[in-house]
N, C-alpha and C positions, 0 to 999 in steps of 0.2 A: 572743446567743451565736454565736461563730464556729465554722464547721465544722472549722477547724484545731484547735480546742480540744476537740472531742468525738470526732473520728475518730482512732483510734489510729495512730501513725506506721507500724505494720507492716501496716495494713489496705489492701486494694485495693478500689476501688469500681467495680462493673460499670456501673451507671447512676446518675447523680446527677440527680434531678428537682428543678427549682426552679419554684415557683409562689408567689412571695412578694409579689404585688400591687405591683409597681413598685420593689421593692428588690433586683432581680436584680444590678445592679452592686455593691451593698454585699455581697450574699451571695457573689459571686465573689471580692471582695476578702478576705472572711473565709475563703476556701478557697485563698488564695494559695500556701501551703506544700504543700497537698494537690495542687494543679494543677502547681506547679513540680516536684514530685517525680515527676510523670507516673504517678500512681496511680489516675487516673480514666479509664475506658475510653470512656464516652459521657456526654454532658450533654444533657438535655432541659429546655428552659425555656419557660414561657409568657412571651412577650416583649410587653409592653404599654408602648409608648413614651410615651403620654400619662401613664400612671401613673408611669413612671420620671421624666419631667419634673416631675410634681407632687411627687415625693420629693426633688427638688433636683438631678437630673442632666440638665442642659440639652440634651444631645445625644440624649436618648431611649435611652441605653445603647449607642450605636454604638461608642464607644471600648472598652467592655468586651468586646463581641463581636470587635472588631478585634484586641484583645490576645490573645484565644483563638486566632484565626487566625494571628497573628504567632508564637504559641507552638507552631504545628504542627497546630492543629485544622482539620478540614474541616467547615464549618457549612452546614446546609441548612434552607431554609424548609419546614416540614412542611405548611403550607397547610391546617391542620385546623379552624380556627375561622372565619376570614373567607372561606374557600373561594376561588373564583375570581370571585365576584360583584362585588367592589369595583372601582370605576372605577380604572384604572391598576394593578390588582392581578390581572389575568387570568392566562391561561396563560403570558404573558410577564412574570411578576412580576420585579421587579428582582433581580439576582443580587449586585450590590455591596451590602455591608452598609449603608453610609450611605444609599444610594438606597432600600433596603428599609425602613429605619427611617423615612426621610422620607415614603415612600408611606403607611405606616401612620399617621404623624402628620397627614397631609393629609386623611385620611378625615373628613368632617364628623361632629361629635358631635351627634347629633340625638336627641331624646327618643322613647321608645316611644309609640305602636306603630310598628313599622317601622324604628326606629333604636336606637342604643345610646348613652346619654349618656356612657359611659366612654371612648369612642373605640375605634379598631381595635386588635386584638391578634392574635397568632398564635404557634404553637409553632415553636421552632427546635431542631434536632438537631445536635449537634456530636460528631463522632468525634474523640477526642483521641489524640494520639500517646502511646503507653504504653511505658515501659521494661519489659523483661522482668526478672523477679526473678532474683537471683543464684542459681545452683544449686550 
């Protein structure tokens, strides 16, 4: 089910949270009208590049994030799950979207204990450009 089909055309969304296990690009595509109408203030998404690749999006979702930025969003790595402990993902985590996604994809997928077989993921926060309602 698409978000465009369930959120009324008059509604404003203050925070849109996506955690759809690797289907974030598809969820964003299903909210195309909602996003194009500038009715979402902020987007928070758990970004799991390995899961996104497993769902058929070869770039780990980088193009979907870039489309948000091209549309006026400012996106930030929240660093909430993988913290700063990953090699190449310390305090100087990549700020370019494709580099950030590539760094998450490069983290070895190792089994527990001490590893995560699903690969690296992290939250991203996007402040979206919002049109003011007509008065």
